[in-house]
C-alpha angles and dihedrals in degrees: 000000000000127000120203121194118190128198140165104068123132148120119308137164121250110279092030131116139238134180121214123200130196120191117198125204137170126042097359106141094098098047108136099190140005127195153137131268130179138205125198121198111284093008136099122257110267137193116258103174139333134192118204126205104270090043105272111150131199127193133188110249091240093062102036111126092016106059128052125194121201137169132214105201093187090059096034087232134134122201136201115202108198120194134173089024119199131202088250089063088069108120146109106280119213129196115222132197117189128193095175136333091282100043123056139136133217134207122229093258134248123230121238116189122183117193123207 
């Protein structure tokens, strides 16, 4: 079992910044990838950024150059630094930990709201 606890969401004006954190606990030594997904009202959940063991990073095209994902292995925590936020970034952001394609865990979500 893996527990993921997110923090750092909130309300920010367009152009502002937020930093999300996701602390993992439990049986985490075999996690292959950690990342962030988001879901806006009426839309499907979409990938924002992932970091795979070994360091490979993937970003959604819509956040490239604005968001940065990082991982602190000593703290079992993954971060998402979000800059130049836009109203279209408004969504519930979920932390994800994946062992393999058939085993993954989700956090409870943290709301990010960007006002215009």
